[in-house]
C-alpha positions, 0 to 999 in steps of 0.5 A: 942856400944850405943843404936843407934847402937846395931851391933857387926860388924863395916863395914870399907869402904875405897875408893879413889872416893866419888862415890864408897864410896857412893855405898859401903855405901848403898850396905853394908846397904843392906847386913845388916851393922848397923855401918860403919867407913868411912876411909876419909884418902883413899879419893883422894880428900878432903871429901864432907860431904854432899855427903857422909852423904846423906841418911845415913843408919846407925851410921857412924864413921869418921876416918882419919888415919895417915901412922904411924898408918896404914893410908893413909893420905898424908897431914900435921898433922894440916890439919888432925886434922882440917879435924877431927874437920870438920867431927865432925861438918859435921854430923858424929855420931862418930869420931876416934881420936888417944890417943896422939892428943885427947886433941886437939880436943874438944867434940861437941854436941852429937858426940861420941868419940872413943880414939884409939891406934895403934901399927903396931909392937907388943903388948906393955909390958905396954898395961894395963897402956896404956888402963887405961890412955886412959879410962881417956881421955873423951872417949865414947869407947876405941879402941886398935889395935896391931900386934900379934907376938905370939899366946899368945898376943891374950890372953892378949888382950882378958883379957883387954876386959874382965876386962875393965869397959869402952866400949873397942874394942881391937884386934890383927892384922894379921892372928895370931891375928884373934881369938881376933877379934872374941873372943873379942866380946864374952867377951863383946867388943861392936863390931869388925871391918870388911871390906866391900871390903877385897881386899882393904887392909885396915888392916892386917888380916881384915876379910870381913863383909860376913865372920864375919856375914855368916861364924862366925855368930858374931851377935849371940855370947855370953858367953855360945858359946863353942869355937873350932878351927883348929891349923896350920901354915899356917891356914888363908886360911883353909876351916875348919872354913867354914864347921864347923861353917855352921854345927853348925848354921844348927843344932842350936849348940851355938859354933864357930870354929876359925883358930888358927895360931901356929908356929912350936914348939909352940904347947905345950905352945899354948895348955896350954895358951889357956886353959884360953879361954877355947877351947873345941876341935881342928882340927890339921893340918900341921905342928902339927899332930905329935906334937899333938900325943905327948901332955899328955892325953888319946890317941886313939889307932890309935894315939898311932899306928900312932904317929900323931893326927888330932883331940883333944877333951877336956875331964873331965880329960884333952885332948883326941887325935884322928886320923880321917885321916886314916879312911877318907883316906881308906873310900875315896879310897874304894869309888873311886877305878877303876873297872876291868872287871866291878869289883871294885879292892881291896885295898889289890891288889893295889901297892901304892906309898906314897909321904911324911912321915909327919902326913897325910902320917903316917895316910894314910900309917898305914891305908893302911897297915892294909888293906893289900896294898903293900906300897912304900914310898918316902919322901924328907927326906929319914930318915923319910920315912925309919923309917916309912917303918920299922914300916910297914915292907915295902919299902922306896925309895929315893926321887930322885928314886920315878919315878922308882917305879912301882905302880898302885896308887899314893898318894901325902901326901906332901905339894907340890901343895898347897899355896904357891907352887901351880905351883909345882907337886911332880911328873914329868908328864912322870910318869902319865900313863893312868889307874894309880890312883892318889890321892892328899890329898891336897883339896885347891886348889882341882885341884892341878898341879898333879891332872890337869896333871894326868887328862890330861894324862888319869889317874884316879883322886881322889881329897882331897875334899872327904877325907877332908869332911869325916875326918871333919865329924868324927871330928864334931861327936867327938866334939859335939856327934851329927851326922853331916849333911854330904851332907851339908858339901859336898855342902858347900865345893863345893860351896866354891871351885867354881869358885875360889879355896881357898888354904889349906892342909888336 
């Protein structure tokens, strides 16, 4: 950006009323915002520039976005262009003008010009050509915002930023495009956009100012920042970035941890493509844990045994895969086993019904088999449960027969109960008897319907939070070689889950 605004985050404010917009301008300034975009197309009445620009706390960008570019302006195009000209004369520091109309709005005094391009459908094949033309349109800064259709779209945009000789803000929209919003700053983009009020739905996937500044520490990114992340689908709701980035900041480690949405089946191509970033380590979640175990590279003994990996670490000779779910599940259970006559029961004495046969279930089942527990498996696809049961020399039952199983412990390793199925439970309430230990590996929401019903019926309950923190701590050590601040991890997650739970899966 210019000398007037060294900020790496531009806070977008879009409200229908002048009064609320004024309030948010000054509240954003109190929270540290040093550059703001006012979305004049949100206002229900014609903008009063004197009112909006009174006691201006930082440089302001005027934007009047048309619906075809994701905006809300309802007037004619001639009226919109007139409004942009008025904003320039009215006292804004910057004005955002679309590339196809830039010739109709001349320069005025020292007001800086952002030439912008928006594509709500895709990253176009001729992206580089479009960018080159925009750089020749008397722009002080070039902005491109496009919809990502595949993870690799992020890389095309990032390469554009890296090579550009003109200050360029470019990113992909939507949850698949989230990494480009942050990594573009690392590669030299003057700033990235954030919402003051995320609930306003200003743009798909637009994060809040608090997220970018407090979770992702965007103001401190540089080219030496190491990149880590979590791979999954869905993944935008994951709390893994919160916990890892908090620890990086606490320990003074120059690193960032991002969510990477990768559709099922795309993992090998994603891993190869994102070597270009490069990413130094990944956490792996649904639906990629089994696929991660099949990637080329050195495999931990547990990964070879379980055929599921939840951690990938870049080594000198390629990727190394690990599974921290198994150890975390056993540690969590041992720490929370109920007492009988004052004595803690042993896992080897437990009869455990495991629901699921995916990556988490495989890790938990193999770990508990090694502890000598008596296991019974049930999965919605019976063949998968039967295959796992044969590996462990235990019993598999049909999903519809799971309520007939006699057990003293139930572990849910399915996604039933997490977003978007939070009003569902993998067990009927009649199965939940007093004294039964119910462990749900889902941690967001922490209090799933299964956990709520189990608690109401007198069961011992164990949520997925403890297991999540334990496996994340092991991952952090694998990523960095540094002992993680375990208490900070627990505190961070508890604070994030209260009072409003955020959805995720282990």
